N, C-alpha and C positions, 0 to 999 in steps of 0.2 A: 666626339668626346669634348667635353667642356673642361678647360683648365681652371684650377683654383685661382682666385684673384691675386694671390701672392704665393710664392714658393721660396725655396731656400737653395742657394748655390752651394757647391762643395769644393770650390777652388781655394786651396789653403795658401796660395801665393807662395812667397818665400818666407812667410812669417809663422805659419801654422803647420804643425806636423800632423800625421795621420790620426794620432790619438786625439788631438784637440778637435779636429774636424768631426771625428766620430762622436765625441762627447756632445758637440753642438747638435749634430743630427739627432742623436738620441733625445736630448732635451727638447728639440723642437718638435720631434715626432710625438712626444708625450704631452706636449703643450698645445697640440692641435694642427700642426703644419701637416699638409697632405700632399705637397709637391716638392720633389727633390730632384735637382739637376746635377747629375754626375758626369763623369768622363773617364775614360781608361787612362788618359795621359796625366790625370791629377794624382795617380798613384795611391788612392786611398779607398778604392772600391771594396777591397776585402774587408777592411775595417768597418765600412758602412754596412756592408752585407751582414756582418756579425750583429750590428745593431738591429737591422731589419729582422733577422731570423729570431733574435731574442724577443722583439716586440710582437711578432707573429705567435710565438709559442706562449707567450704570457697573455695573449688576447688583447693587448693594447690596441691593435688594429688588425684587420684582415688584409691580405694581399690586395684585394680589389678595392680597398678604401683609400689607397694611396696611388699617386701618379709618379712613377719612376722613369726619369729620363737619363739617357747617357749618349755617348758620342763615340764615333769611330775615329781614331787618331790618323793623322795624315800618312803615316808610314804603313798603313794597312789598307790602302786603296787598290792594291794589286789583285788580280784574279784569284778568287777564293779566299782572300784575306779578310774581307768585310764580315763574312759569315763567321770566320774564325774569331775575329775580334768580338763580335756580338755575343757568340756563345760563351766566351770567356768572361765577358762583363755579366751576363745573366748568372754564371756560376759564381762569380766573385760576389755579386750583390745578394745572392741567396734568394733570387726571384725566378719564377718560371717563365717570365716573359718581360719585355720591356713595353712600357706604354708609348714612349716616343723615343726614337733612335735618330740622332743627328749626324750628318757629315759635319765634322767639327770645323773644317776649312774647306774651301772649294778646290783645293789643289793638293798634291801629294807632298808638298815641302814640309820638313819637320826640323827640329833642333834638339840638341842635347839638353837634358834636364839641368836647369840652373845656369844655363849659358848667359854670357852677357850680350849686350846690344850689337856687338861687332861680329858675333858668330855668324858663319855662313856654311851651309851644307853644300857640297860640290854637286849633289844630285838635284838641287832645287831648280825649278824651271817656272816660266810664266804660266798663267792659266790658259788652258786649252779646253774648249767646249767638249771635244771628243774624250778627253781624259776624264772629265767630270761625269759625263754620261756613262762611261764604262763603269765607274764606281757606283753611279746611281742605279744602274740595272741591277747591281748586286744588292743594293738597299731594297729595291722593289721586290726582289725575290725573298727577302726576309719577311716582308709583310705577307706575301702570298703563302709563306710556309707557317705563318702564325707565331714567329718568334718575336715579332713586334707588333703592336696594334697600329702604330703610325710611323711614318718616316718623315724626316724634316732636314732643313738646311741651316747653316749658320754662317755668319761672317760673309754675307753675300753683298752685291752691289746691284743697282738698278740695271746696268748693262748686262751683268751676269745672269740676273733673273730673267731678263727678256730673252737672253740667248738660250737658256736651258728649258724653260717652262714649256715651249712648244714641243720639245723632244721628250718630255717625261710622260711615260705611260701611266705612272701614278704620281699625281701632283704633290708637292711638299704640303704636309699638314700645317707645319709651322716654319717660322724663320726666327732664329735666335740672333739678336743684333744688339750692339752697343747702344743703349738708350739712356739718357739722362738729360736734365733741363738744358745744359749747354750744348748737347749733341743729340738732336732730335731726329735727324735723318728723315725729314718729312716726305721727300719724294719716294724713298723706298718703303716708308711706312704706308703711304696711301696706295702704293702698287700692291702691297700685301693685302691690305684691306679689300681692294678691288677684286683681287683674286681669291678671296675667301681663305687666305693663309693666316693662321693665327701668329700673333707676335709675342715673343718672349724677350724681355729686355734685360741684358746683363750690364753690369756696372751701374746700376740704378742710383747709386749714391755718389757717382763720380769716381768710384774705385779708389778710395784713399789708401788702400793697402795693396795696390797693384805692385808687381815686381819693379825694381829700380830700372831695369832695362826698358820699360815702358814709359819712363818719365822724361819729359823735356822741359826746357825753361819756360816755353810759352803756354804750358798747360794751365787751365783754369780750374780751381777747386769749387765745384758747384755749391758746396755747403758753407762757403765763405762769401758768397755773393750777398751783397746788402739787401736785396729784395727778398731773398730766401731767409736770411737771418731775421729780417723784420717780421715776416710771417710767422716764424718760429717763436720769437719773443712774444708776440701778440698772444700765442696759445700756450706759452710756457713749455715748449717741447724742443727737440733737437732739430736743426735744420735738415738732417737726414730724413726725419719723418715727413717733412714738407716734400721732399723729393719722391718719397714713396706714395704719399697721398696723390701727387700729381700723376704718377704713372698709373695708379689704380683708377683714378678718374678718367684718364685718357683711354682706358680700356684694354691696355696690354698687361702682360703678367710679368712684374719684376721678380728677380730671384737674388735678393741680397744675401750675402753671407754675414754672419755675426758669431763670434765665439763666446761672448759673455752672455749669460742667461738673461740679464735685464734688457739687453739690446734685442735679443731674440723675441722676448715678450713684447717689446715695443713694436717691432717690425710686424709681427703677426696681428697686432690689434690696431694698426693704424686706420684701416678702413672704418672701425667702429668708433674712433676717437676724433678723427680729423676730416673735415670736409672743406675744401677750398672753394670760395666764392667764384662766380662767373668772372668777376673783375680780376681776382687773383690768378685764375687759370689763364686769362689773357696776358697778364704780366709774365707768368711762367712761359707762355708761348713765345714771348718777345725775348727770352734770355738765350735763345739758340744762337751760337756763334761758330758753329762747325768745329767745336772743340773735341776732336777724336782723341781719345787717350790711349786706346789700345792700337798701336800703329802697325805692329807686326814686323818690325825691321828684321827680325831673325828668320823670316820666311823668304827674304829676298834672294835672288839668284845672281850668279857671276855675270856682271854686265849692268847691274842696277845698284845704285846706293841710295835711291830715293824711295822711301816707304810708300809714297803716293802712287807708285807703279802697281801697288797691290789693290788700289781702291778705285781705279777707273774715274779719276776725278775730272777728266776732261769729257766725261759723258759717253765714253765708248771703250771697248776693250782693245788695247793696243796690240798690234801684230809684232811678234818677235821671231827671229830666226837665229839659229846657232851657227856661229862662224868663229873659227880660230880659238876654240876653247872658251868661248863666252857668248852670252846672248846679245844680240843687237836689236834695238828697236827700229822697226821700219819707219821710214818717213812717209807721212801721208801727204 
């Protein structure tokens, strides 16, 4: 399966309700968008499903004309729960199958909707390869049964990928990862390319509308960088369009969300209007500052207050053990 060069995300963050997201999907679909990235936890799949069903009935598109992706949420990793979640998503989206089904995060940790950055679930725990593979076996069965065409991962790291790939009976079709000019994840990017795993980039604009809980003082706004602003001014476009042009020319699939029709039009037409030069692409490559915006603090476990524990930033998966009502990191 080939993915379209650009798609549309459907995470409304804390700013857009289900109706707004559904309207945006409807407009994008009728404007030529053919890839939609959904998730059960976004809480809007039923509304999006109504849009799809109407478009199918009106002959706007056929089911096989669009790529529909969704994700199993972290609280549904238990035995039998992955299939249950998948079937519910298929029903909610009014589609007979999913083109790509992702494990939203590589662990079963979850949080309450709309929680703040200090929220912690008592059942959260560190990543364990065995837990991941237990859920992945269920994902593999979905593909064997034909409920999904492809299965995929998201929010992975290089150490996690290296740990699980040899154990997968069916290799991930894609990896959905945070990708924007100031956070290019080059090592993970190259690993996926070498393994033939397609790359879907979320937060391609630097996620200006991400939830407040994901914001920290040191974050960099990609669209405000002088280099990107200069490229945009040269073309009379918005800096966000430069970010999308970079992603498309890099060869991965960005999935921006926009609620305004004019912005949806601009996103979908970027590849036809904007081509960065080799020199500009080199400039963009040099903007990488490891500026992770989605840190995932709400997924931490008792015993860790550092979001970096989620991301294996020292190049390996730390070992943890449970002692006296909290997780303790083993010293190496």
